[in-house]
Each structure stands twice: as structure tokens, then as C-alpha cells.
C-alpha positions in Angstrom: 74.2 61.1 110.8 71.4 60.2 108.5 70.6 62.5 105.6 67.5 64.7 105.7 65.0 63.4 103.2 64.3 65.8 100.4 60.8 66.6 99.4 59.8 65.8 95.9 58.9 68.9 93.7 55.3 67.8 93.8 55.1 67.6 97.6 57.1 70.9 98.0 54.8 72.7 95.6 51.7 71.5 97.5 53.3 72.3 100.9 54.0 75.9 99.7 50.5 76.3 98.4 49.1 75.1 101.7 51.2 77.6 103.6 50.0 80.4 101.3 46.4 79.3 101.8 46.7 79.3 105.5 48.4 82.7 105.5 45.8 84.4 103.3 42.9 82.8 105.3 44.4 83.9 108.6 44.7 87.5 107.5 41.0 87.8 107.0 40.4 86.8 110.6 43.1 89.1 111.8 41.4 92.0 110.1 38.2 91.2 112.0 39.9 90.7 115.4 39.3 94.4 116.5 35.6 94.1 115.8 32.7 93.2 118.1 30.0 90.8 117.0 27.8 93.8 116.5 30.5 95.5 114.3 30.6 92.4 112.1 26.9 92.6 111.3 26.3 96.2 110.2 25.8 97.3 106.6 25.2 101.0 106.0 25.1 100.9 102.2 24.3 98.3 99.6 27.9 98.3 98.4 29.4 97.9 101.9 28.9 94.3 103.1 29.1 93.2 106.7 32.4 91.8 107.8 30.9 88.5 108.7 29.4 88.2 105.2 32.9 88.6 103.8 34.2 85.9 106.1 31.5 83.6 105.0 31.4 84.4 101.3 35.2 83.8 100.8 34.7 80.4 102.5 31.7 79.7 100.2 33.9 80.3 97.2 36.3 77.6 98.2 33.5 75.3 99.1 31.7 75.8 95.9 34.4 76.0 93.3 36.9 73.5 94.8 35.5 71.2 97.5 32.2 70.4 95.8 34.0 70.0 92.5 37.1 68.0 93.5 36.7 66.4 96.9 34.9 63.1 96.6 32.0 62.7 99.1 32.2 66.3 100.4 29.3 67.3 102.6 28.5 71.0 102.5 28.5 72.7 105.9 25.0 74.0 105.9 22.3 73.7 103.2 21.2 77.4 103.5 24.7 78.8 103.1 24.8 78.6 99.3 21.8 81.0 99.3 23.1 83.3 102.0 26.7 83.6 100.8 26.6 83.4 97.0 27.4 87.0 95.9 26.2 87.2 92.3 26.7 83.9 90.5 23.4 83.6 88.7 24.3 80.2 87.2 24.5 78.7 90.7 21.0 79.6 91.7 19.2 82.2 93.9 21.0 84.3 96.5 20.3 86.8 99.2 20.1 90.3 97.7 23.1 92.5 98.2 21.4 95.3 100.1 19.9 92.7 102.5 23.2 91.2 103.8 23.0 93.3 106.9 19.6 91.9 107.9 21.2 88.5 108.9 21.7 88.4 112.6 22.0 84.6 112.1 24.2 82.7 111.5 26.3 84.3 114.3 29.9 85.3 113.9 30.8 82.2 116.0 29.0 80.0 113.4 30.8 81.8 110.6 34.2 81.0 112.2 33.2 77.4 112.6 32.3 77.3 108.9 35.7 78.7 108.0 37.4 76.1 110.1 35.4 73.3 108.5 36.2 74.6 105.0 39.9 75.1 105.9 40.3 71.5 107.2 38.7 70.1 104.1 40.7 72.3 101.8 44.0 71.3 103.3 43.0 67.6 102.9 42.1 68.4 99.2 45.5 70.1 98.6 47.3 67.1 100.1 45.4 64.4 98.4 44.1 65.7 95.0 44.9 63.3 92.2 47.4 64.4 89.7 44.8 64.2 86.9 42.8 67.1 88.5 45.7 68.9 90.2 46.2 71.6 87.5 42.5 72.6 87.8 42.7 72.5 91.6 45.7 74.7 91.6 44.2 77.2 89.0 41.0 77.6 91.1 43.0 77.8 94.3 44.9 80.8 92.9 41.7 82.5 91.9 40.2 81.8 95.4 43.2 83.2 97.2 43.3 86.3 95.1 39.5 86.6 95.5 40.0 86.5 99.3 42.6 89.2 99.1 40.1 91.4 97.2 37.6 90.8 100.0 40.2 91.7 102.6 40.5 95.1 101.0 36.8 95.4 100.8 36.5 94.5 104.5 38.6 97.5 105.4 36.8 99.9 103.1 33.4 98.6 104.3 34.4 98.8 108.0 35.5 102.4 107.4 32.2 103.3 105.7 30.1 101.5 108.3 31.9 103.1 111.2 31.8 106.6 109.7 28.0 107.0 110.1 28.2 106.2 113.9 27.9 109.4 116.0 30.3 107.8 118.5 33.1 107.9 116.0 34.4 104.4 116.6 38.0 103.7 116.0 38.8 100.5 114.2 42.6 100.5 115.0 43.9 102.8 117.8 47.4 101.5 117.2 47.9 102.8 113.7 51.0 104.9 113.2 50.9 108.7 112.8 51.1 109.7 109.2 54.6 111.1 108.2 54.6 114.9 108.2 56.3 116.0 105.0 55.6 118.3 102.0 54.5 116.8 98.8 57.1 117.3 96.0 56.2 119.7 93.2 54.5 118.1 90.2 56.6 117.6 87.1 55.4 116.0 83.9 56.9 112.8 82.6 56.7 112.6 78.8 56.1 109.4 76.8 56.7 109.0 73.1 53.6 107.0 72.3 53.4 104.8 69.3 52.6 101.1 69.3 52.7 99.8 72.8 51.7 96.5 74.5 49.5 96.3 77.6 47.9 93.4 79.4 49.4 90.7 81.6 52.7 89.5 80.0 53.6 86.3 81.9 52.5 82.8 82.9 52.0 83.7 86.6 48.6 84.4 88.0 46.5 87.2 86.6 42.7 87.7 86.4 41.0 87.0 83.1 40.2 90.7 82.5 44.0 91.5 82.4 44.3 89.3 79.3 45.2 88.8 76.5 48.3 91.0 76.1 47.7 93.2 73.0 48.9 96.1 71.1 47.6 99.7 71.4 48.5 102.9 69.7 49.1 105.9 71.9 49.7 109.5 70.9 52.5 111.3 72.7 51.4 112.1 76.3 52.7 113.3 79.6 51.6 112.2 83.0 51.9 113.9 86.4 54.7 112.7 88.7 52.3 112.1 91.6 48.6 112.1 92.4 46.6 115.2 93.2 46.9 116.2 96.8 44.3 117.3 99.4 45.8 120.8 99.3 45.4 121.0 95.5 41.9 119.5 95.7 40.9 122.0 98.4 41.9 124.8 96.0 39.4 123.4 93.5 36.7 123.4 96.3 37.5 126.9 97.4 37.3 128.1 93.8 33.7 126.9 93.6 34.4 123.6 92.0 31.3 122.0 93.4 29.1 124.9 92.4 30.1 125.4 88.8 28.5 123.0 86.3 31.0 124.0 83.6 33.5 121.5 85.0 31.2 118.6 85.3 29.9 115.8 83.1 26.1 115.9 82.9 25.7 112.7 84.9 28.2 113.9 87.4 26.4 117.2 87.9 23.1 115.4 88.4 24.8 113.0 90.9 26.3 116.0 92.8 22.9 117.6 93.1 21.1 114.4 94.0 23.7 113.3 96.7 24.5 116.9 97.8 28.3 116.6 97.3 30.4 119.4 98.5 33.7 117.7 99.4 35.3 114.2 99.3 33.6 111.5 101.2 34.6 111.3 105.0 35.6 115.0 105.0 33.9 117.5 107.4 34.7 121.1 108.3 34.8 122.1 112.0 35.3 125.8 112.3 38.3 126.5 110.0 39.7 122.9 110.0 39.0 120.2 107.6 38.9 116.8 109.2 38.4 113.3 107.8 37.2 110.0 109.2 39.9 107.3 109.0 40.3 103.8 110.3 42.1 105.4 113.2 39.2 107.7 113.9 38.7 111.4 113.1 42.0 113.1 112.0 42.9 116.4 110.5 43.3 116.3 106.7 46.9 115.9 105.7 47.1 118.5 103.0 50.1 116.9 101.3 48.7 113.3 101.0 46.8 112.2 97.9 43.2 113.2 97.9 41.1 110.1 98.5 37.4 108.9 98.4 36.5 110.9 95.3 34.4 109.6 92.5 35.3 109.4 88.8 32.9 112.3 88.3 34.9 114.5 90.8 38.2 113.5 89.3 36.9 114.5 85.8 35.6 117.8 87.2 39.0 118.6 88.8 40.8 117.8 85.6 38.6 120.1 83.6 39.2 122.9 86.2 42.9 122.3 86.0 43.0 122.3 82.2 44.2 118.7 82.1 42.7 115.3 81.7 42.8 111.8 83.3 45.2 109.3 81.8 43.8 106.4 79.9 44.4 103.0 81.4 46.8 102.2 78.6 48.8 105.4 79.3 48.8 104.5 83.0 50.1 101.0 82.4 52.8 102.2 80.0 54.0 104.7 82.6 54.0 102.0 85.3 55.4 99.1 83.3 59.0 99.6 84.5 58.3 100.9 88.0 58.8 98.4 90.9 55.7 97.4 92.8 56.5 99.2 96.0 54.6 101.9 97.8 52.2 102.6 100.7 50.3 99.4 100.5 48.5 97.4 103.3 51.8 95.9 104.4 53.1 99.4 105.3 50.6 99.6 108.1 49.3 103.2 107.7 45.9 102.2 106.1 45.7 105.8 104.9 47.3 107.6 102.0 50.5 109.5 102.9 52.5 112.3 101.2 55.2 111.2 98.7 58.6 110.7 100.3 60.8 111.2 97.2 61.2 113.3 94.1 62.1 112.4 90.5 60.4 109.9 88.3 56.7 109.0 88.5 55.8 108.5 92.1 53.1 106.7 94.1 51.9 104.6 91.1 51.4 101.7 93.6 49.5 102.1 96.8 48.0 105.1 98.5 45.0 105.4 96.2 43.4 103.5 93.4 43.8 105.9 90.5 40.9 106.8 88.2 41.5 106.5 84.5 39.5 107.9 81.6 38.9 104.3 80.3 35.6 102.4 80.6 35.8 98.8 81.8 35.5 96.8 78.6 37.1 93.5 77.5 40.4 93.4 75.8 40.6 92.3 72.1 40.4 88.5 72.2 39.0 88.2 75.7 37.2 84.9 76.3 34.8 84.2 79.2 35.8 81.2 81.3 33.3 78.3 81.1 30.7 77.9 83.7 29.9 80.1 86.7 33.5 81.2 87.1 33.0 83.1 83.9 30.8 85.5 85.9 33.7 86.6 88.0 34.7 89.6 85.9 33.2 89.5 82.5 29.6 90.2 83.4 30.5 93.6 84.8 32.1 95.0 81.6 29.5 97.7 81.1 28.9 101.1 82.8 32.0 101.0 85.0 35.4 102.8 84.9 38.9 101.4 85.3 41.1 102.2 88.2 44.8 101.3 88.5 47.6 100.9 91.0 46.2 99.6 94.3 45.7 101.5 97.5 46.9 101.8 101.1 44.8 98.7 102.0 45.8 96.5 99.0 48.1 93.6 99.9 51.5 94.1 98.4 51.5 90.6 96.8 48.2 91.3 95.1 49.0 94.2 92.8 50.8 94.5 89.4 51.0 96.9 86.5 48.3 95.1 84.5 45.7 94.8 87.4 42.4 96.3 86.4 40.0 97.4 89.2 36.6 98.8 88.2 33.8 100.8 89.9 30.7 102.8 88.9 31.5 106.4 88.2 29.5 107.7 91.2 31.1 105.4 93.8 33.7 106.8 96.2 33.8 104.6 99.4 36.9 102.9 98.1 40.4 104.5 98.5 40.1 106.3 95.2 42.2 109.2 93.9 43.7 110.3 90.7 46.6 111.9 88.9 46.5 114.1 85.8 47.7 113.7 82.3 47.9 115.8 79.1 48.6 115.5 75.4 51.8 116.5 73.8 51.3 118.3 70.4 
């Protein structure tokens, strides 16, 4: 019997990356499988892009930053696509404005899938054939592109939920999602941390976004952090105690936003007779009072904390609390696509999954942060103003995409993402 030939490390590495590329790309199309062509086009708010735009933009990313840069003789799929599907990269030229993405009935969803197939074929050829002299750069950009697509997979689900929620027919994205586990949330206890000089930021050589680096020292006073996020039941008590009517709990900008947008409850909640219901990716369901509260803005989280006599944790406190906790939880891979009640007691629970957790930290660069050269430097660095940091991932975050150092960021009024919070406090 002849021996089975062994792959060289180089070939094995490239084969593994091709498999990862194909898996990530396939997931995007799986997420869109329940949608009609009409579903793929709608955009009900500037921040919620149409599904087919996400499918095209993620392909544009690979085409722009890998195929055009490293594949000799590459012919772009369509000359108008760089304008239509560039998101915000000013250095690459003009682009369709964000709020107008839903105006594009053409190209059709079939055209977009053809575009994806073309890019995929060319990408696999590039990954097979790229010269060793450029391979480190190809691999680096590939990792960014794959993580970029995973970010858009999460955005697809949050955008589908928002876009469906305004339809009076109450469309259901997935009728096969499992029922949420019915259990009581454990009582909150307070985990204490000694403070002092700590290190935060991405610690290793594996992939991380530039905004997670460099690792650096911070000084923390002693603090304690809640063992789980605030639940719907606890947030309802804030509502029933007049939380949305009392300006004493609110930041000035938050109170002005509440009045301007007429907030009185979390996004997707509605009261029918005495029951609170919420719109989910499985349609309209009764609010699970023991699950983490979700779709609340930074302003609402701050108001609740003021009402409760506590505060939000800083992102450094959150990362210190999460540093030794395994990355497990109610993430996309669990299949619920909705926050669920904690299923354990003891320790700090639900740090990963369920809801992105608001922190008290503004989104700013770490000491020593350097912008990447060229247009890729616009990926994260240009947004380091006016936004707040969220940590931990949500129920629609892929499990292989989240880590303790991951920094998400949104404007303080936004709440269409799966956003919640836990409390913290000082120790004198």
C-alpha cells in the first residue's frame, strides 16, 4: 500500500484558510435564505442596510482590498459596484449615501449572488496561487475581510429585525427558532475586584482589530460588578416607577433624545392590555421577564443606573472582569437569536452573548494606537469620536468572532442592536 502524501505546512495553511473563507461566505447566504427578493431590498432606517447591500458590500471588500491589490490582471465585476457598495472609505472615491441604499432595486438579488460567486472563484484562485512574497499581506487582509463579513452577518440579523418590525403584517424571519428556556434569573450578587495597575487590550499574536491594540496598563480603583445583566423584570420596575418621565435620572442629551423620539420603553416592546410583548426574529412574543433587557440605548442604561443608585462599568473594568472567563454563552451558534435568562449561579455570568453590554467609556484610541496606512486605516480609527464602547457580543454574534478585548461602538442614542447592560459600583 502506498503512503498517503503529506501536505506541506504551506499548502495545509492555505487549504485551511480556503475552508474558513468558504464557511464564512456561505453563512452570509444562509442568513438570507429565508428572505424574499423584496425582503432583501428594504431599508427602514439609515443605520439598517438592506440584506442585499450587505451581501454585495462584503464581496466588494474582498474585491477591493485583495483581488485588485494582489491578483494580476483582475477584472472588476461591474464598473458601478465600487460606487454602489463602498460603505465609507473616502480615500477610495465617492459612494452611495448610507440612507439611500434601500433605493436600489437594481442590481437584483440574483445579480448580487452572481457577483459573490465571481469574487469567491477569484479569491480561491488567489489563495491557492499568491506568491510567497505577498502571502503575509494577503493573509492579513483575508483575516480582516473574514472578520468584517462576520460583523456584517450580525448586522444582517439586526437590520432584518428592524426592517421587519415596522411591517403591520408582523413577518417572521425564522419560524423554526426554539422556544426560550423558561427559568428564573438568579439573584444578583456583586463580584469585587481589587483594582490597582491592570493590563487591557489584545494580548496575543492571533487576529484582533486595530482598535483592540496595543495592550497597555490602566489604573483602576477597587470596584464591584453585577453578576449578571439587568433583566426585563428589573427594567420594567424602572419604567413603572416613572423612569421615562423623570428627568432627574437622565443625562441632558438623553432627556432631549427621549422627548424627541418619544421613548417610553425599550425598542420593539409594545403593551397589549396588561401584557408586554416584543418583536423578535421569531415574530411577536411575550417579554421574558428573566432575560436580559435588550434594545436599550446608552442613555437608557445610564438613566437606569442612576435610578438604581449604581453606575455602568468602564470598559477596562469590564475587560478585567472578563479576562479569565471562557468565551461561552448564548451566541449565534446557540440558535436562539434572542437573549435568554441565565442558567447558572455563582461567578460573573453572561459576559459573552445575550446582549452587547454598554460601558461608561467613550470610544477613543488606546495609548500608542496607530492608524493603518491607506484606506484600511479608515476601518475603525475614523469613528473614534462621539460613540460609546460596548463589550461581550450578543445572541447574534458568531462564537468564533468574540473575545475579552473586542471593542464594539455605537452612538449613545442607537438601540437597534442587541444592546443591554449590567451595573457596577465603587468600593470605598
